[in-house]
VOVO-947630 format. One line per 10 residues: number of its first residue (from 1); their letters; for each residue x, y, z of N, C-alpha, C. Coordinates in pm, whole numbers. Example, Ala and Ser with C-alpha at 12.3 -4.5 7.8 and 13.67 -1.06 7.14 Angstrom:
1 = as = 1319/-569/780/1230/-450/780/1320/-330/780 ~ 1285/-225/708/1367/-106/714/1290/3/787 .
END
This chain:
1 = xxxxxxxxxx = 524/-10852/-117/584/-10729/-29/773/-10812/-33 ~ 810/-10679/-46/1010/-10733/-64/1047/-10774/76 ~ 1097/-10863/107/1180/-10917/240/1281/-10828/261 ~ 1327/-10695/187/1414/-10595/225/1325/-10484/284 ~ 1353/-10442/411/1312/-10281/429/1356/-10188/410 ~ 1320/-10074/350/1450/-9957/401/1371/-9894/214 ~ 1524/-9859/148/1504/-9840/10/1454/-9882/-78 ~ 1359/-9854/-170/1228/-9885/-252/1367/-9950/-377 ~ 1333/-10072/-425/1374/-10119/-508/1320/-10118/-685 ~ 1198/-10048/-703/1131/-10014/-780/1208/-9943/-880 .
11 = xxxxxxxxxx = 1253/-9969/-1035/1326/-9924/-1125/1277/-9795/-1182 ~ 1137/-9767/-1089/1103/-9590/-1187/1087/-9550/-1057 ~ 1056/-9401/-1098/1001/-9350/-992/1100/-9224/-913 ~ 1080/-9105/-890/1152/-9041/-836/1231/-9044/-695 ~ 1125/-9123/-604/1201/-9190/-493/1319/-9320/-496 ~ 1288/-9366/-608/1366/-9495/-622/1539/-9467/-607 ~ 1586/-9562/-523/1721/-9557/-497/1810/-9693/-550 ~ 1937/-9704/-636/1981/-9797/-681/2129/-9805/-620 ~ 2141/-9908/-508/2284/-9909/-450/2358/-9969/-550 ~ 2516/-9942/-547/2624/-9990/-648/2717/-9995/-561 .
21 = xxxxxxxxxx = 2791/-10108/-593/2942/-10073/-473/3039/-10037/-567 ~ 3143/-9944/-489/3207/-9808/-475/3294/-9850/-595 ~ 3343/-9815/-685/3426/-9803/-754/3568/-9818/-743 ~ 3697/-9899/-825/3824/-9887/-780/3885/-9748/-758 ~ 3783/-9657/-865/3855/-9478/-846/3815/-9453/-745 ~ 3658/-9485/-685/3631/-9424/-557/3712/-9491/-446 ~ 3751/-9611/-459/3843/-9631/-358/3974/-9605/-362 ~ 4028/-9601/-465/4193/-9498/-442/4146/-9388/-383 ~ 4087/-9311/-409/4023/-9146/-375/4027/-9134/-230 ~ 3951/-9227/-158/3929/-9258/-17/4027/-9286/30 .
31 = xxxxxxxxxx = 4137/-9366/-4/4246/-9425/64/4357/-9299/64 ~ 4330/-9234/-38/4453/-9121/-57/4431/-9002/58 ~ 4268/-8990/74/4214/-8872/159/4281/-8900/306 ~ 4270/-9064/303/4252/-9098/434/4440/-9106/488 ~ 4500/-9142/398/4664/-9101/418/4682/-8942/441 ~ 4632/-8861/385/4660/-8748/410/4585/-8671/513 ~ 4481/-8726/560/4439/-8670/724/4545/-8730/825 ~ 4584/-8850/763/4654/-8901/906/4793/-8853/920 ~ 4856/-8823/786/4949/-8731/778/4989/-8619/841 ~ 4864/-8514/823/4823/-8411/892/4818/-8452/1031 .
41 = xxxxxxxxxx = 4751/-8528/1078/4762/-8542/1222/4880/-8546/1304 ~ 4949/-8656/1226/5081/-8696/1277/5178/-8566/1262 ~ 5169/-8456/1169/5237/-8338/1180/5240/-8295/1290 ~ 5065/-8246/1314/5041/-8187/1439/5091/-8220/1548 ~ 5095/-8349/1576/5148/-8439/1631/5278/-8418/1724 ~ 5365/-8397/1619/5509/-8435/1629/5578/-8329/1726 ~ 5690/-8359/1802/5714/-8259/1879/5858/-8171/1778 ~ 5811/-8031/1781/5854/-7930/1697/6001/-7902/1769 ~ 6099/-7900/1683/6235/-7852/1741/6225/-7769/1852 ~ 6325/-7795/1953/6327/-7714/2086/6458/-7651/2086 .
51 = xxxxxxxxxx = 6458/-7520/2135/6604/-7458/2165/6631/-7472/2281 ~ 6798/-7516/2302/6846/-7538/2441/6845/-7395/2505 ~ 6829/-7407/2626/6851/-7260/2716/7008/-7177/2672 ~ 6990/-7075/2628/7136/-7004/2584/7142/-6989/2437 ~ 7049/-7064/2378/7017/-7003/2220/7141/-7064/2143 ~ 7226/-7188/2157/7325/-7189/2093/7349/-7295/2030 ~ 7235/-7387/2075/7215/-7532/1997/7068/-7573/1973 ~ 7023/-7610/1837/6893/-7666/1809/6872/-7813/1850 ~ 6802/-7853/1911/6773/-7981/1890/6659/-8046/1821 ~ 6674/-8162/1760/6551/-8197/1657/6500/-8348/1712 .
61 = xxxxxxxxxx = 6390/-8364/1699/6344/-8519/1764/6424/-8627/1705 ~ 6469/-8595/1596/6523/-8738/1517/6679/-8722/1451 ~ 6717/-8814/1501/6897/-8853/1478/6925/-8780/1300 ~ 7003/-8741/1263/7018/-8727/1143/7094/-8867/1092 ~ 7052/-8873/942/7082/-9001/864/7270/-8991/869 ~ 7312/-9104/880/7489/-9079/878/7503/-9066/726 ~ 7627/-9011/715/7697/-8997/577/7761/-9134/536 ~ 7745/-9177/408/7819/-9295/393/7978/-9287/365 ~ 8029/-9178/352/8170/-9122/337/8243/-9078/473 ~ 8360/-9116/471/8422/-9060/592/8500/-8927/608 .
71 = xxxxxxxxxx = 8413/-8858/694/8445/-8696/686/8564/-8693/776 ~ 8712/-8688/731/8793/-8641/827/8847/-8536/791 ~ 8888/-8439/920/8932/-8334/853/9058/-8301/908 ~ 9173/-8216/842/9298/-8199/889/9324/-8177/1013 ~ 9414/-8164/1106/9436/-8121/1257/9499/-7968/1198 ~ 9417/-7861/1228/9451/-7711/1214/9431/-7634/1346 ~ 9508/-7569/1408/9472/-7448/1538/9474/-7359/1479 ~ 9332/-7306/1456/9353/-7149/1419/9426/-7095/1480 ~ 9491/-6970/1397/9568/-6862/1454/9510/-6766/1547 ~ 9548/-6690/1661/9457/-6618/1754/9430/-6513/1658 .
81 = xxxxxxxxxx = 9500/-6468/1526/9455/-6342/1451/9326/-6378/1372 ~ 9301/-6470/1408/9139/-6501/1324/9003/-6478/1443 ~ 9091/-6452/1613/8951/-6428/1675/8910/-6287/1684 ~ 8787/-6275/1623/8716/-6143/1603/8738/-6043/1745 ~ 8729/-5877/1718/8780/-5799/1788/8622/-5772/1813 ~ 8542/-5874/1888/8422/-5813/1946/8376/-5923/2062 ~ 8233/-5894/2126/8208/-5954/2215/8239/-6094/2175 ~ 8243/-6168/2064/8251/-6311/2061/8403/-6354/2079 ~ 8496/-6241/2022/8632/-6258/2016/8640/-6235/2211 ~ 8582/-6180/2267/8619/-6178/2442/8558/-6286/2496 .
91 = xxxxxxxxxx = 8462/-6334/2443/8434/-6463/2492/8517/-6597/2469 ~ 8571/-6596/2318/8696/-6700/2324/8810/-6684/2408 ~ 8836/-6553/2426/9000/-6576/2488/8924/-6583/2662 ~ 8818/-6526/2698/8769/-6583/2830/8797/-6756/2873 ~ 8713/-6801/2754/8707/-6976/2740/8860/-7021/2745 ~ 8927/-6951/2725/9059/-7013/2717/9131/-6991/2868 ~ 9089/-6851/2876/9140/-6852/3017/9093/-6926/3138 ~ 8979/-6971/3112/8926/-7041/3212/8982/-7146/3216 ~ 9015/-7224/3078/9062/-7369/3086/9167/-7370/3159 ~ 9264/-7246/3131/9381/-7273/3228/9404/-7240/3355 .
101 = xxxxxxxxxx = 9316/-7143/3410/9290/-7070/3575/9163/-7142/3624 ~ 9138/-7296/3579/9015/-7300/3624/8990/-7308/3751 ~ 9050/-7319/3852/9026/-7327/3969/8983/-7161/4032 ~ 9042/-7076/3968/9034/-6912/3975/8883/-6894/3929 ~ 8818/-6970/3807/8753/-6932/3726/8592/-6983/3776 ~ 8616/-7089/3861/8458/-7204/3838/8446/-7234/4001 ~ 8332/-7279/4030/8296/-7305/4197/8341/-7471/4182 ~ 8479/-7480/4248/8534/-7633/4239/8589/-7662/4409 ~ 8554/-7773/4368/8607/-7831/4532/8734/-7826/4541 ~ 8794/-7718/4646/8886/-7694/4664/8988/-7823/4664 .
111 = xxxxxxxxxx = 8968/-7921/4721/9056/-8032/4730/9129/-8070/4570 ~ 9017/-8080/4513/9107/-8089/4368/9197/-7988/4326 ~ 9314/-8055/4244/9423/-8023/4206/9459/-7990/4074 ~ 9359/-8060/3963/9301/-8044/3859/9285/-7930/3789 ~ 9296/-7897/3686/9264/-7784/3556/9203/-7872/3453 ~ 9149/-7779/3393/9109/-7838/3232/9231/-7886/3138 ~ 9310/-7815/3160/9474/-7833/3098/9540/-7950/3151 ~ 9484/-8004/3242/9588/-8121/3288/9573/-8252/3188 ~ 9426/-8251/3155/9379/-8347/3040/9396/-8328/2895 ~ 9353/-8170/2890/9333/-8135/2729/9474/-8032/2766 .
121 = xxxxxxxxxx = 9592/-8082/2682/9708/-8022/2688/9734/-7954/2602 ~ 9832/-7863/2612/9843/-7712/2542/9703/-7651/2493 ~ 9628/-7614/2597/9486/-7549/2618/9401/-7631/2518 ~ 9383/-7760/2497/9315/-7826/2425/9379/-7838/2229 ~ 9482/-7797/2253/9537/-7791/2101/9676/-7911/2038 ~ 9657/-7986/2176/9787/-8090/2121/9743/-8207/2080 ~ 9783/-8241/1939/9749/-8350/1865/9770/-8483/1935 ~ 9662/-8553/1944/9629/-8679/2051/9614/-8703/2163 ~ 9619/-8557/2247/9599/-8564/2391/9493/-8471/2406 ~ 9377/-8537/2380/9242/-8536/2393/9244/-8376/2352 .
131 = xxxxxxxxxx = 9246/-8336/2261/9234/-8190/2175/9117/-8116/2162 ~ 9027/-8029/2172/8930/-7947/2158/8919/-7913/2002 ~ 9027/-7955/1925/9042/-7896/1811/8899/-8021/1718 ~ 8838/-7968/1640/8718/-8061/1626/8593/-8122/1693 ~ 8625/-8088/1837/8535/-8133/1908/8395/-8083/1882 ~ 8374/-7948/1881/8227/-7886/1867/8140/-7962/1759 ~ 8260/-7976/1674/8154/-8057/1559/8107/-8180/1570 ~ 8096/-8204/1690/8063/-8386/1693/7895/-8359/1821 ~ 7898/-8227/1834/7757/-8212/1889/7606/-8114/1852 ~ 7511/-8172/1877/7477/-8236/1933/7495/-8381/1907 .
141 = xxxxxxxxxx = 7505/-8494/1996/7496/-8649/1925/7416/-8721/2056 ~ 7403/-8835/1999/7346/-8960/2082/7397/-8973/2188 ~ 7401/-8978/2344/7448/-9045/2424/7432/-9215/2403 ~ 7506/-9292/2533/7465/-9432/2540/7379/-9473/2532 ~ 7258/-9382/2636/7124/-9432/2634/7018/-9387/2550 ~ 7068/-9350/2436/6993/-9288/2314/6939/-9172/2341 ~ 6963/-9018/2424/6899/-8920/2457/7017/-8839/2356 ~ 6999/-8731/2358/7077/-8644/2271/7147/-8554/2390 ~ 7294/-8566/2368/7369/-8484/2455/7407/-8360/2422 ~ 7415/-8231/2441/7468/-8119/2378/7619/-8083/2452 .
151 = xxxxxxxxxx = 7694/-8005/2369/7797/-7979/2396/7808/-7921/2570 ~ 7719/-7827/2618/7728/-7757/2719/7702/-7865/2828 ~ 7617/-7993/2799/7589/-8094/2901/7724/-8196/2880 ~ 7783/-8195/2784/7937/-8271/2804/8045/-8207/2851 ~ 8044/-8049/2837/8122/-8003/2954/8086/-8034/3095 ~ 7970/-8016/3102/7929/-8019/3255/7961/-8170/3325 ~ 7976/-8231/3228/7986/-8370/3240/8144/-8410/3309 ~ 8215/-8365/3213/8388/-8344/3201/8414/-8276/3342 ~ 8350/-8141/3373/8406/-8083/3509/8348/-8132/3611 ~ 8239/-8196/3638/8182/-8265/3760/8248/-8420/3773 .
161 = xxxxxxxxxx = 8284/-8452/3683/8377/-8593/3705/8477/-8562/3736 ~ 8588/-8480/3664/8710/-8469/3675/8770/-8323/3810 ~ 8704/-8282/3816/8736/-8121/3876/8606/-8131/4003 ~ 8503/-8180/3988/8397/-8161/4107/8347/-8059/4140 ~ 8328/-7982/4003/8245/-7836/4016/8093/-7849/4034 ~ 8056/-7761/4060/7871/-7757/4011/7849/-7750/3854 ~ 7729/-7783/3856/7708/-7781/3693/7665/-7631/3689 ~ 7689/-7592/3588/7654/-7460/3516/7540/-7477/3402 ~ 7468/-7323/3403/7343/-7339/3303/7409/-7313/3151 ~ 7352/-7330/3054/7398/-7340/2943/7421/-7174/2902 .
171 = xxxxxxxxxx = 7340/-7086/2968/7376/-6928/2944/7438/-6868/3042 ~ 7494/-6955/3128/7622/-6873/3212/7716/-6855/3123 ~ 7786/-6690/3130/7882/-6658/3076/8004/-6705/3046 ~ 8050/-6808/3194/8139/-6869/3192/8123/-7024/3108 ~ 8017/-7099/3084/8011/-7209/3002/8003/-7146/2840 ~ 7926/-7034/2855/7943/-6980/2692/8094/-6929/2672 ~ 8150/-6907/2786/8301/-6884/2723/8374/-7003/2654 ~ 8358/-7099/2755/8434/-7211/2716/8371/-7278/2575 ~ 8252/-7289/2545/8161/-7309/2444/8235/-7256/2311 ~ 8237/-7078/2337/8287/-7020/2235/8410/-7062/2222 .
181 = xxxxxxxxxx = 8535/-7109/2300/8661/-7128/2282/8675/-7246/2205 ~ 8536/-7349/2243/8587/-7508/2161/8577/-7472/2044 ~ 8446/-7401/2013/8397/-7372/1890/8515/-7299/1800 ~ 8561/-7218/1811/8663/-7144/1763/8783/-7248/1747 ~ 8811/-7365/1810/8903/-7434/1774/8879/-7548/1655 ~ 8738/-7531/1686/8672/-7620/1527/8646/-7575/1412 ~ 8711/-7422/1404/8669/-7364/1306/8740/-7429/1158 ~ 8603/-7418/1060/8620/-7527/967/8579/-7654/930 ~ 8561/-7730/1057/8530/-7867/1051/8367/-7857/1040 ~ 8340/-7980/969/8216/-7970/923/8125/-8025/1023 .
191 = xxxxxxxxxx = 8010/-8015/1071/7922/-8064/1165/7944/-8227/1124 ~ 7943/-8302/1239/7930/-8425/1247/8039/-8503/1179 ~ 8172/-8410/1147/8309/-8476/1107/8398/-8517/1203 ~ 8521/-8545/1155/8595/-8566/1287/8739/-8531/1206 ~ 8828/-8523/1331/8958/-8449/1292/9085/-8518/1327 ~ 9162/-8575/1258/9264/-8633/1267/9345/-8613/1397 ~ 9405/-8727/1470/9437/-8691/1575/9396/-8651/1717 ~ 9267/-8646/1697/9159/-8638/1818/9204/-8772/1908 ~ 9143/-8761/2048/9137/-8852/2121/9288/-8917/2185 ~ 9346/-8993/2207/9486/-9028/2271/9532/-9149/2174 .
201 = xxxxxxxxxx = 9652/-9199/2253/9701/-9300/2171/9628/-9439/2226 ~ 9676/-9546/2155/9635/-9686/2187/9747/-9749/2244 ~ 9711/-9832/2302/9804/-9963/2362/9808/-10096/2358 ~ 9886/-10195/2283/9851/-10300/2269/9857/-10410/2364 ~ 9903/-10383/2457/9911/-10457/2584/9814/-10449/2637 ~ 9714/-10539/2689/9592/-10512/2734/9564/-10535/2868 ~ 9697/-10607/2952/9697/-10618/3103/9831/-10617/3133 ~ 9809/-10530/3255/9930/-10496/3328/9934/-10531/3488 ~ 10100/-10557/3509/10116/-10598/3656/10106/-10468/3738 ~ 10058/-10483/3835/10035/-10362/3953/10173/-10346/4034 .
211 = xxxxxxxxxx = 10206/-10500/4066/10320/-10448/4141/10457/-10396/4080 ~ 10452/-10462/3920/10582/-10447/3838/10578/-10233/3819 ~ 10437/-10204/3815/10380/-10076/3819/10430/-9991/3870 ~ 10430/-10015/4038/10455/-9934/4136/10627/-9931/4122 ~ 10729/-10022/4082/10878/-9990/4082/10863/-9877/3920 ~ 10791/-9878/3837/10833/-9809/3741/10796/-9662/3809 ~ 10660/-9665/3857/10652/-9564/3894/10725/-9466/4009 ~ 10802/-9514/4067/10890/-9495/4179/11032/-9408/4099 ~ 11060/-9502/3986/11169/-9469/3920/11133/-9357/3811 ~ 11038/-9340/3757/11008/-9237/3629/10892/-9180/3626 .
221 = xxxxxxxxxx = 10806/-9205/3775/10692/-9075/3729/10650/-9019/3875 ~ 10759/-9038/3987/10688/-8989/4102/10767/-8848/4121 ~ 10874/-8796/4065/10955/-8696/4040/10832/-8607/4025 ~ 10763/-8620/3917/10654/-8505/3870/10514/-8536/3935 ~ 10495/-8659/3949/10334/-8663/4005/10349/-8705/4183 ~ 10444/-8707/4253/10437/-8736/4357/10470/-8869/4376 ~ 10517/-8929/4512/10534/-9059/4548/10416/-9114/4564 ~ 10318/-9035/4650/10171/-9085/4651/10036/-9018/4550 ~ 10128/-8978/4441/9998/-8952/4338/9969/-8861/4352 ~ 10024/-8742/4467/9943/-8647/4511/9997/-8506/4418 .
231 = xxxxxxxxxx = 10073/-8528/4288/10052/-8429/4227/10164/-8323/4275 ~ 10257/-8256/4166/10361/-8159/4213/10326/-8028/4137 ~ 10399/-7919/4129/10411/-7805/4037/10451/-7874/3905 ~ 10488/-7950/3899/10540/-8000/3743/10421/-8122/3706 ~ 10354/-8195/3787/10286/-8268/3740/10136/-8301/3815 ~ 10037/-8292/3765/9894/-8306/3802/9872/-8450/3900 ~ 9805/-8429/3981/9764/-8547/4083/9684/-8662/3977 ~ 9743/-8784/4026/9677/-8896/3939/9562/-8971/4046 ~ 9582/-8973/4158/9473/-9068/4258/9471/-8999/4363 ~ 9395/-9008/4494/9324/-8957/4589/9269/-8863/4554 .
241 = xxxxxxxxxx = 9222/-8762/4707/9113/-8657/4668/9154/-8547/4585 ~ 9285/-8523/4536/9298/-8395/4426/9281/-8475/4316 ~ 9272/-8566/4284/9282/-8620/4084/9141/-8663/4101 ~ 9138/-8695/3963/8993/-8731/3874/8918/-8838/3967 ~ 8807/-8817/3942/8691/-8910/4041/8692/-9064/3955 ~ 8637/-9155/4042/8638/-9308/3962/8530/-9341/3866 ~ 8448/-9192/3855/8334/-9204/3724/8418/-9121/3585 ~ 8539/-9074/3617/8579/-9001/3482/8651/-9080/3402 ~ 8643/-9022/3257/8677/-9124/3172/8824/-9154/3189 ~ 8908/-9086/3275/9051/-9091/3270/9080/-9237/3346 .
251 = xxxxxxxxxx = 8952/-9272/3454/8982/-9419/3517/8963/-9508/3417 ~ 8933/-9494/3303/8913/-9608/3238/9062/-9651/3167 ~ 9076/-9776/3179/9211/-9875/3153/9259/-9783/3002 ~ 9194/-9799/2933/9241/-9786/2764/9247/-9655/2782 ~ 9195/-9522/2855/9201/-9430/2817/9343/-9345/2880 ~ 9365/-9429/3010/9428/-9380/3081/9576/-9419/3037 ~ 9577/-9535/2956/9694/-9609/2939/9743/-9532/2796 ~ 9621/-9508/2708/9654/-9432/2587/9730/-9332/2618 ~ 9679/-9204/2693/9728/-9069/2770/9855/-9064/2839 ~ 9898/-9200/2877/10051/-9208/2944/10133/-9249/2833 .
261 = xxxxxxxxxx = 10065/-9314/2764/10141/-9360/2648/10233/-9274/2534 ~ 10132/-9167/2536/10232/-9064/2434/10243/-8901/2493 ~ 10184/-8904/2612/10190/-8768/2681/10259/-8751/2805 ~ 10306/-8847/2851/10376/-8847/3008/10516/-8876/2980 ~ 10577/-8732/2937/10729/-8737/2890/10813/-8690/2962 ~ 10923/-8696/2952/11033/-8648/3028/11142/-8579/2961 ~ 11141/-8453/2940/11255/-8358/2860/11186/-8351/2752 ~ 11036/-8360/2695/10975/-8388/2600/11046/-8509/2481 ~ 11055/-8609/2558/11086/-8747/2475/10948/-8804/2497 ~ 10923/-8819/2376/10775/-8904/2395/10804/-9030/2410 .
271 = xxxxxxxxxx = 10708/-9128/2445/10710/-9254/2430/10784/-9285/2533 ~ 10851/-9224/2673/10972/-9243/2742/10938/-9434/2825 ~ 10807/-9441/2839/10804/-9585/2874/10735/-9666/2782 ~ 10784/-9813/2770/10737/-9888/2691/10580/-9944/2723 ~ 10525/-10005/2625/10376/-10060/2621/10393/-10116/2765 ~ 10456/-10205/2784/10477/-10293/2896/10453/-10194/3031 ~ 10569/-10111/3020/10589/-10020/3160/10440/-9958/3145 ~ 10378/-9913/3032/10236/-9818/3056/10155/-9891/3118 ~ 10181/-10020/3060/10021/-10124/3101/10062/-10153/3270 ~ 10177/-10152/3300/10195/-10178/3447/10152/-10038/3521 .
281 = xxxxxxxxxx = 10205/-9971/3482/10203/-9808/3560/10030/-9795/3580 ~ 9976/-9802/3470/9846/-9791/3430/9758/-9887/3571 ~ 9794/-10003/3525/9731/-10070/3672/9757/-10029/3776 ~ 9863/-10030/3820/9915/-9969/3960/9857/-9817/3996 ~ 9805/-9732/3912/9770/-9587/3961/9603/-9615/3938 ~ 9558/-9709/3883/9401/-9734/3848/9330/-9826/3978 ~ 9450/-9887/4062/9444/-9970/4177/9439/-9861/4248 ~ 9472/-9762/4292/9477/-9638/4393/9323/-9582/4408 ~ 9323/-9555/4552/9198/-9457/4591/9159/-9374/4498 ~ 9021/-9299/4534/9045/-9149/4471/8877/-9140/4469 .
291 = xx = 8813/-9007/4481/8666/-8970/4479/8613/-9051/4408 ~ 8470/-9020/4450/8362/-9096/4387/8281/-8988/4298 .
END
């Protein structure tokens, strides 16, 4: 009697079974089938692209691969003649009006004296003064935490930190108007690309003297921005309740210094202050109290 139970080992007969190990071909076929099934399962489980409320931006679960080349466009402000005579054109014009008359257009904290154009000079069209030209092409993008930041969310961050407004939904007509205007200013800029002249100036001096900055402030800045930084009809508030909050990008030393260096001018004279004076005034201003 055989020591093995189960299949018969008799070499003849209709009930005999002979066990052979799978060939290399069979193993490859099995492996291929398993990989196909696994890929199909993963495809079914993958999070599909979702559309942001408002229908203006589509998010994808993975970040696009970076391009090896540097994509920098020429700074060009589109002419008003390119604004279409339809609903989109009306939204573009309304977005520009909101940027100018922000306090009348949005539910703002009435103690704030700033507008969108307080930082985005010439309604977002001035080179080097935090322009919106090409800004739309940078969104959606990854934020510092690895999440996806849309242009709508970025606008809300700016409004909340600088003007202390309530957040707007992506399909709010005022939000759509602002996005339409920013998108119009980015006409012709490839998505993901940059535009020369975006951002602000840079300052090589890294440390300022706040005491010296107070002296420069009284001599060269107070006439337009007020002795206490409260702002006047000639210049916006730079500290106190009427100014940007402590969470604003403008409360960053490099950002404020760069902005001051290039765009706080007298009688259109650029770079009225030396780099040392810029550093001193920045240190003085950012030591003052402001809303959180």
